DRENNUNU-115331 format. One record per residue (C-alpha): residue number from 1; residue in one letter; x, y, z. Coordinates in steps of 0.05 Angstrom, whole numbers. Example, Ala and Ser with C-alpha at 12.3 -4.5 7.8 and 13.67 -1.06 7.14 Angstrom:
! DRENNUNU-115331
SITE    n  res      px      py      pz
SITE    1    A     246     -90     156
SITE    2    S     273     -21     143
! end
This chain:
! DRENNUNU-115331
SITE    n  res      px      py      pz
SITE    1    M    1003     -49     423
SITE    2    Q     963      17     441
SITE    3    F     887      20     415
SITE    4    E     882      85     380
SITE    5    R     810     119     377
SITE    6    G     793     178     344
SITE    7    H     743     243     354
SITE    8    F     698     260     297
SITE    9    D     696     335     292
SITE   10    G     672     347     219
SITE   11    A     746     362     194
SITE   12    G     774     289     210
SITE   13    L     794     235     259
SITE   14    A     835     259     318
SITE   15    A     874     209     351
SITE   16    T     879     197     423
SITE   17    S     906     153     468
SITE   18    T     861     118     507
SITE   19    P     854      44     530
SITE   20    P     813      -2     485
SITE   21    P     738     -14     508
SITE   22    Q     736     -85     537
SITE   23    G     737    -146     486
SITE   24    F     779    -108     436
SITE   25    S     852    -112     467
SITE   26    G     860    -189     446
SITE   27    L     844    -174     376
SITE   28    L     884    -117     374
SITE   29    D     946    -155     402
SITE   30    E     945    -207     353
SITE   31    P    1000    -220     303
SITE   32    A    1002    -191     234
SITE   33    E    1013    -251     201
SITE   34    R     942    -274     229
SITE   35    F     915    -230     175
SITE   36    A     956    -239     125
SITE   37    P     927    -269      53
SITE   38    S     947    -343      45
SITE   39    A     932    -395       2
SITE   40    G     901    -439      52
SITE   41    R     855    -400      88
SITE   42    P     796    -378      54
SITE   43    R     788    -296      37
SITE   44    P     738    -264      79
SITE   45    A     673    -248      47
SITE   46    P     669    -175      14
SITE   47    V     633    -120      54
SITE   48    P     566    -117      19
SITE   49    I     541     -47     -10
SITE   50    G     481     -23     -38
SITE   51    P     413     -41      -2
SITE   52    L     456     -93      38
SITE   53    A     507     -50      62
SITE   54    P     521     -41     130
SITE   55    P     501      23     179
SITE   56    V     549      81     160
SITE   57    P     578     124     223
SITE   58    V     532     181     238
SITE   59    A     550     246     283
SITE   60    D     512     272     336
SITE   61    S     517     344     363
SITE   62    Q     576     329     400
SITE   63    G     613     297     342
SITE   64    C     603     229     372
SITE   65    L     597     164     321
SITE   66    A     543     120     318
SITE   67    L     508      77     268
SITE   68    D     458      99     232
SITE   69    D     398      54     217
SITE   70    S     348     100     184
SITE   71    R     377      77     107
SITE   72    P     330      26      99
SITE   73    V     277      79     116
SITE   74    R     298     134      73
SITE   75    R     308      80      12
SITE   76    A     238      55      28
SITE   77    E     217     125      28
SITE   78    A     246     152     -40
SITE   79    A     226      85     -76
SITE   80    L     152      92     -54
SITE   81    V     151     162     -79
SITE   82    V     185     141    -148
SITE   83    L     135      81    -161
SITE   84    A      76     124    -140
SITE   85    A      92     181    -188
SITE   86    A     112     131    -248
SITE   87    L      42      86    -242
SITE   88    A       7     152    -234
SITE   89    G      39     184    -294
SITE   90    L      27     115    -327
SITE   91    G     -45     117    -300
SITE   92    L     -53     193    -339
SITE   93    V     -24     167    -405
SITE   94    M     -73     106    -403
SITE   95    V    -131     137    -387
SITE   96    Y    -125     188    -442
SITE   97    D    -107     125    -486
SITE   98    A    -162      84    -470
SITE   99    S    -218     140    -471
SITE  100    G    -202     187    -524
SITE  101    I    -251     149    -571
SITE  102    L    -307     154    -516
SITE  103    A    -291     222    -495
SITE  104    E    -311     255    -564
SITE  105    R    -385     250    -537
SITE  106    Y    -360     295    -484
SITE  107    G    -339     350    -537
SITE  108    S    -264     340    -522
SITE  109    T    -210     280    -526
SITE  110    T    -188     297    -468
SITE  111    Y    -252     307    -424
SITE  112    F    -228     246    -388
SITE  113    L    -150     262    -375
SITE  114    V    -168     329    -352
SITE  115    R    -204     311    -298
SITE  116    Q    -164     253    -271
SITE  117    A    -104     301    -280
SITE  118    A    -148     343    -237
SITE  119    W    -160     293    -184
SITE  120    V     -87     273    -181
SITE  121    V     -71     338    -165
SITE  122    V    -120     335    -109
SITE  123    G     -92     267     -90
SITE  124    A     -25     296     -87
SITE  125    V     -45     352     -46
SITE  126    A     -82     306       1
SITE  127    L     -13     261       9
SITE  128    L      28     327      23
SITE  129    V     -24     355      80
SITE  130    V     -30     276     109
SITE  131    R      46     271     104
SITE  132    S      56     336     152
SITE  133    V       8     304     200
SITE  134    D      30     263     254
SITE  135    Y      -1     193     247
SITE  136    H     -16     194     323
SITE  137    F     -65     240     319
SITE  138    L     -99     196     269
SITE  139    V     -97     133     322
SITE  140    R    -121     179     376
SITE  141    S    -186     203     332
SITE  142    R    -201     130     311
SITE  143    R    -267     126     338
SITE  144    S    -285     198     305
SITE  145    I    -259     169     243
SITE  146    V    -293     106     238
SITE  147    L    -358     133     257
SITE  148    V    -359     188     203
SITE  149    T    -335     132     163
SITE  150    V    -402      93     181
SITE  151    A    -443     152     183
SITE  152    L    -422     167     112
SITE  153    L    -436      87      85
SITE  154    V    -507     102     117
SITE  155    L    -516     167      81
SITE  156    V    -502     137      13
SITE  157    L    -555      88      21
SITE  158    V    -620     138      30
SITE  159    P    -659     157     -24
SITE  160    G    -646     224     -53
SITE  161    V    -576     236     -14
SITE  162    G    -532     177     -46
SITE  163    A    -543     171    -121
SITE  164    K    -561     108    -159
SITE  165    L    -525      84    -223
SITE  166    N    -540      15    -247
SITE  167    G    -569      -6    -198
SITE  168    A    -519      15    -141
SITE  169    R    -528      65     -97
SITE  170    R    -457      85     -78
SITE  171    W    -430     154     -93
SITE  172    F    -448     234     -68
SITE  173    R    -460     271    -126
SITE  174    F    -451     352    -116
SITE  175    L    -429     409    -170
SITE  176    G    -413     359    -221
SITE  177    L    -366     319    -177
SITE  178    S    -379     243    -158
SITE  179    L    -349     221     -88
SITE  180    Q    -354     142     -67
SITE  181    P    -351     143      10
SITE  182    S    -323      62       7
SITE  183    D    -261      87     -22
SITE  184    F    -250     129      48
SITE  185    A    -280      75      82
SITE  186    K    -212      29      76
SITE  187    L    -172      86     113
SITE  188    G    -229      93     165
SITE  189    L    -224      15     178
SITE  190    V    -142       9     178
SITE  191    V    -142      78     221
SITE  192    Y    -186      49     273
SITE  193    L    -157     -28     274
SITE  194    S     -95      -8     285
SITE  195    G     -95      45     338
SITE  196    F    -147      -9     375
SITE  197    L     -97     -61     376
SITE  198    A     -40     -16     393
SITE  199    D     -74       2     456
SITE  200    P     -44     -32     512
SITE  201    S     -89     -38     560
SITE  202    R    -126     -90     512
SITE  203    S     -97    -158     494
SITE  204    P    -117    -180     421
SITE  205    R    -101    -255     444
SITE  206    D    -173    -252     481
SITE  207    W    -232    -245     439
SITE  208    R    -277    -220     488
SITE  209    A    -228    -152     481
SITE  210    V    -229    -150     402
SITE  211    L    -299    -152     389
SITE  212    P    -298     -74     378
SITE  213    C    -253     -94     321
SITE  214    L    -295    -151     293
SITE  215    A    -353    -111     294
SITE  216    A    -341     -50     266
SITE  217    T    -305     -93     207
SITE  218    G    -371    -131     203
SITE  219    V    -409     -65     207
SITE  220    V    -366     -34     148
SITE  221    V    -363     -92     102
SITE  222    A    -440    -106     115
SITE  223    L    -459     -30      92
SITE  224    V    -410     -27      27
SITE  225    A    -449     -95       7
SITE  226    L    -514     -65      16
SITE  227    E    -496     -16     -38
SITE  228    P    -482     -60     -70
SITE  229    D    -408     -62     -81
SITE  230    L    -390    -137     -71
SITE  231    G    -316    -120     -93
SITE  232    T    -297     -74     -43
SITE  233    A    -335    -106      16
SITE  234    A    -287    -164      -6
SITE  235    L    -228    -125      -9
SITE  236    L    -244     -91      62
SITE  237    G    -260    -161      96
SITE  238    C    -191    -183      67
SITE  239    V    -154    -114      93
SITE  240    G    -188    -121     160
SITE  241    A    -168    -197     175
SITE  242    S     -98    -185     150
SITE  243    V     -92    -126     203
SITE  244    L    -125    -166     258
SITE  245    F     -75    -223     253
SITE  246    A     -16    -173     246
SITE  247    G     -36    -143     305
SITE  248    G     -42    -206     351
SITE  249    V    -111    -241     339
SITE  250    R    -116    -309     348
SITE  251    L    -126    -339     272
SITE  252    R    -180    -380     300
SITE  253    V    -214    -321     323
SITE  254    I    -220    -292     257
SITE  255    A    -229    -355     222
SITE  256    A    -298    -362     264
SITE  257    A    -322    -290     248
SITE  258    C    -314    -311     169
SITE  259    A    -348    -373     181
SITE  260    L    -409    -336     208
SITE  261    V    -407    -282     157
SITE  262    L    -390    -314      94
SITE  263    P    -443    -361      84
SITE  264    V    -497    -305     103
SITE  265    G    -462    -261      52
SITE  266    A    -457    -312       5
SITE  267    A    -532    -330       9
SITE  268    Y    -551    -257      -1
SITE  269    A    -508    -245     -62
SITE  270    F    -532    -309     -95
SITE  271    V    -607    -298     -83
SITE  272    R    -613    -225     -82
SITE  273    L    -572    -201    -125
SITE  274    D    -579    -222    -201
SITE  275    Y    -523    -189    -231
SITE  276    A    -475    -219    -179
SITE  277    R    -499    -291    -194
SITE  278    A    -500    -282    -269
SITE  279    R    -427    -270    -254
SITE  280    L    -413    -313    -212
SITE  281    L    -446    -373    -262
SITE  282    S    -404    -340    -326
SITE  283    F    -347    -343    -285
SITE  284    L    -353    -416    -272
SITE  285    D    -370    -425    -348
SITE  286    P    -357    -363    -393
SITE  287    S    -381    -395    -459
SITE  288    A    -454    -397    -426
SITE  289    D    -465    -324    -432
SITE  290    P    -418    -289    -480
SITE  291    L    -452    -234    -498
SITE  292    G    -479    -218    -430
SITE  293    A    -444    -232    -358
SITE  294    G    -390    -263    -394
SITE  295    Y    -378    -207    -446
SITE  296    H    -332    -159    -399
SITE  297    V    -284    -220    -390
SITE  298    R    -282    -246    -450
SITE  299    Q    -260    -184    -488
SITE  300    S    -215    -174    -437
SITE  301    L    -169    -234    -444
SITE  302    I    -178    -220    -525
SITE  303    A    -135    -157    -502
SITE  304    L     -86    -188    -465
SITE  305    S     -74    -245    -513
SITE  306    S     -68    -194    -568
SITE  307    G     -12    -158    -539
SITE  308    G      37    -211    -536
SITE  309    V     109    -203    -499
SITE  310    F     125    -131    -534
SITE  311    G      53    -104    -544
SITE  312    R      14     -75    -602
SITE  313    G      40      -3    -589
SITE  314    L      19      51    -550
SITE  315    G     -47      81    -581
SITE  316    R     -55      19    -631
SITE  317    G    -100     -27    -585
SITE  318    S    -171     -37    -621
SITE  319    Q    -206     -64    -554
SITE  320    K    -220       7    -531
SITE  321    L    -256      19    -592
SITE  322    F    -326       2    -553
SITE  323    F    -306     -73    -551
SITE  324    L    -281     -77    -485
SITE  325    P    -327     -34    -438
SITE  326    E    -300       3    -377
SITE  327    A    -233       6    -410
SITE  328    H    -205      62    -375
SITE  329    T    -233      47    -308
SITE  330    D    -233     -23    -278
SITE  331    F    -208     -52    -334
SITE  332    I    -153     -14    -357
SITE  333    F     -95     -65    -341
SITE  334    A    -132     -99    -400
SITE  335    I    -105     -47    -442
SITE  336    V     -36     -39    -417
SITE  337    G     -32    -116    -435
SITE  338    E     -55    -102    -499
SITE  339    E     -17     -35    -519
SITE  340    L      47     -55    -480
SITE  341    G      46    -132    -474
SITE  342    L      68    -176    -420
SITE  343    L     131    -139    -404
SITE  344    G      89     -70    -395
SITE  345    A      39    -115    -350
SITE  346    L     100    -148    -313
SITE  347    L     121     -76    -300
SITE  348    V      66     -53    -274
SITE  349    L      57    -114    -226
SITE  350    A     120    -101    -206
SITE  351    A     118     -34    -181
SITE  352    F      61     -51    -140
SITE  353    A     103    -103    -114
SITE  354    G     156     -58    -100
SITE  355    I     104     -12     -62
SITE  356    V      82     -65     -12
SITE  357    M     161     -82       1
SITE  358    C     166      -9      18
SITE  359    A     107     -10      66
SITE  360    L     133     -71     102
SITE  361    A     200     -38     106
SITE  362    I     166      21     137
SITE  363    S     122     -22     183
SITE  364    R     183     -57     206
SITE  365    R     218      -1     228
SITE  366    A     156      44     256
SITE  367    P     176      66     322
SITE  368    D     115      36     357
SITE  369    R      61      -6     347
SITE  370    A       6      37     317
SITE  371    G      55      57     262
SITE  372    S      71      -8     244
SITE  373    L       3     -34     238
SITE  374    L     -21      36     202
SITE  375    A      38      26     148
SITE  376    L      20     -50     137
SITE  377    G     -53     -38     129
SITE  378    M     -39      23      80
SITE  379    G       7     -22      40
SITE  380    L     -41     -89      38
SITE  381    W    -101     -40      19
SITE  382    I     -60     -22     -47
SITE  383    G     -35     -90     -55
SITE  384    L     -91    -126     -50
SITE  385    Q    -134     -84     -84
SITE  386    A     -85     -85    -148
SITE  387    A     -88    -159    -134
SITE  388    L    -158    -161    -137
SITE  389    N    -167    -114    -202
SITE  390    V    -106    -160    -240
SITE  391    A    -148    -224    -218
SITE  392    V    -211    -198    -247
SITE  393    V    -179    -176    -320
SITE  394    T    -151    -246    -321
SITE  395    A    -216    -282    -297
SITE  396    S    -179    -310    -241
SITE  397    V    -248    -287    -197
SITE  398    P    -313    -265    -219
SITE  399    T    -322    -194    -239
SITE  400    K    -316    -134    -191
SITE  401    G    -315     -65    -199
SITE  402    L    -253     -44    -171
SITE  403    P    -201      11    -195
SITE  404    L    -125     -11    -204
SITE  405    P    -102      39    -156
SITE  406    L     -63     102    -186
SITE  407    V     -81      82    -257
SITE  408    S    -157      70    -259
SITE  409    Y    -194     130    -278
SITE  410    G    -231     153    -214
SITE  411    G    -227     213    -173
SITE  412    S    -241     183    -100
SITE  413    S    -197     126    -116
SITE  414    A    -142     174    -129
SITE  415    V    -148     216     -71
SITE  416    A    -155     161     -19
SITE  417    T     -92     128     -43
SITE  418    G     -61     196     -37
SITE  419    I     -79     194      33
SITE  420    A     -52     124      38
SITE  421    L      11     139       9
SITE  422    G      17     209      55
SITE  423    V       5     167     118
SITE  424    L      51     116      99
SITE  425    L     108     181      84
SITE  426    N      92     197     151
SITE  427    V     100     140     191
SITE  428    A     169     132     147
SITE  429    S     193     202     173
SITE  430    H     180     181     248
SITE  431    A     219     118     234
SITE  432    R     278     153     203
SITE  433    G     288     201     260
SITE  434    F     273     139     304
SITE  435    G     328      96     280
SITE  436    R     372     158     285
SITE  437    S     359     164     346
SITE  438    L     362      96     375
SITE  439    A     430      87     337
SITE  440    L     461     152     381
SITE  441    A     431     125     449
SITE  442    Q     458      58     443
SITE  443    A     526      79     426
SITE  444    P     573      53     474
SITE  445    Q     603     124     512
SITE  446    W     678     100     518
SITE  447    G     724     152     549
SITE  448    A     674     216     550
SITE  449    S     724     253     593
SITE  450    T     778     252     541
SITE  451    G     726     274     479
SITE  452    G     730     197     450
SITE  453    V     685     161     397
SITE  454    A     613     141     421
! end
């Protein structure tokens, strides 16, 4: 039996007669009865379709066939855009719904909606710009980025430079706008750690080699905690530790660093920050101060419990009527649960889980170590921040001031998240091209002289 192979020329497969590749002749010489269906022989498993389908053949510039391994990245890329757009759209609806009554104090019920829509547009533009910038440029600029990050975190602590509100100095105010540098510190820390750990001249298994990473993480976390912003500081610590572990740093080194820092930070917060101590005590016993430190959590739980499975209906919630503070910012998830019910809340959680899964898929297929760590860090940043916000709203952890990414009102958060998504999409674009070129490069070159399939 002669092996027939085809040359892909765009119009079809043209049969040629050349010997089969080694290893195929025995299979092709088997009698046809072996492949005939039989009652005593199990039927072969069907070829999977959809997300589990095997790579499909693609053709290079010379018409040679190879297996395209970029489809998972393309699916992750498309899903990431759809999920982010859906969450941002839901955020605009919920911000208007939760803030309409409060916005009347500013002369229009759409006051917060218009501002949030403007920030979403800025975030989308930032996403497109970063999407077009090679992430290797960010990696090469990691030292400058982390230095700018530290400088901004120091400047915001300076009286007269950083604006103080509710006892915290976290914002720069100019031209009627507010900018929170701690939101961009997450980006700077992830970029620095990813670039440092991807440097082949350093071994992440040697604790002395990763001291700069540990120092940078500690400095950024400490400066944010001094604002004070303990929620963002905790998030930065978690994201930094995750990237360090994924980058190959030994777990005992990370644990030793946490053992040195956490007791000092906890003691400082409990002794010097009255609000942190009150929140911790109210978390341990919510009924101890129901009208004080425990008020946020009690009203949040009332909102969630009153929503039931299907919710009270969009716009029909009552907790936004000045019962639940920060209803359009940190506690917007409680309004989602009240008006859209358990099903709506689960859909929001599923969307964030989908973003994390897309980031993991992109990270797994990134063309190099830096891209892999960048994608992982950006995905963990968004996923962990969403998880901490939901944990606060459901009284699973003490109250912290963390917005729900893409959903809560806040300009700095919207722009920073847009940049993170742009980095993810840029890594995905490189991973997509890398998967295709790698498949073509690894394709067996049979009978090149006769124009056969490669």
